[in-house]
C-alpha positions in Angstrom: 152.0 82.4 126.5 149.8 80.5 124.1 146.8 82.0 122.4 143.8 80.2 121.0 141.2 81.1 118.4 137.5 80.9 119.4 137.3 77.8 117.2 140.1 76.2 119.2 138.3 77.0 122.5 135.0 75.6 121.1 136.7 72.4 120.1 138.4 72.0 123.5 135.1 72.6 125.4 132.8 70.8 122.9 130.6 73.8 122.3 129.8 75.8 119.1 132.1 78.7 118.1 129.1 81.0 118.4 128.9 80.1 122.1 132.5 81.2 122.5 131.9 84.4 120.7 128.9 85.1 123.0 131.2 84.5 126.0 133.7 86.9 124.5 131.1 89.6 123.8 129.6 89.3 127.3 133.0 89.6 129.0 132.7 86.2 130.6 135.7 85.0 128.6 138.5 87.6 128.3 140.0 87.9 124.9 142.0 90.2 122.7 140.4 91.5 119.5 142.8 92.3 116.7 140.7 93.9 114.0 138.1 91.2 113.4 140.1 88.4 114.9 139.7 87.2 118.5 142.5 85.5 120.5 142.1 84.0 123.9 145.1 83.2 126.2 145.1 79.7 127.7 145.6 81.2 131.1 142.5 83.5 130.6 140.5 80.5 129.5 141.3 78.5 132.6 140.6 81.5 134.9 137.2 82.2 133.1 136.2 78.5 133.4 136.9 78.5 137.1 135.2 81.9 137.8 132.2 81.5 135.4 131.6 77.8 135.2 127.9 77.8 136.1 127.1 80.7 133.8 129.0 79.2 130.9 127.2 75.9 131.4 123.8 77.7 131.3 124.7 79.4 128.0 125.9 76.2 126.4 122.8 74.3 127.6 120.6 77.1 126.1 122.2 76.7 122.7 121.9 72.9 122.8 118.1 73.3 123.6 117.7 75.9 120.9 119.4 73.6 118.4 117.3 70.6 119.4 114.1 72.6 119.0 115.2 73.7 115.5 116.0 70.1 114.6 112.6 68.9 115.8 110.8 71.7 113.9 112.8 70.8 110.7 111.9 67.1 111.1 108.2 67.9 111.5 108.4 70.1 108.3 110.0 67.2 106.4 107.3 64.8 107.6 104.5 67.1 106.4 
């Protein structure tokens, strides 16, 4: 059984690591926490993607919108 870090999962799914940590904290993505370190089995990742695809897409979309808003705000500040 292979285990991934949240950063590995984020890279594979093209989302931010913070998004993966949110999925772990909410229980949408099962993982094992060893002290301060999270590990996700590849099997658990596949199952979570199948079971929670719509919800995971919503969260990832929310973070993209949030980042875009911050970038627009920063650009406006720089123009002023």
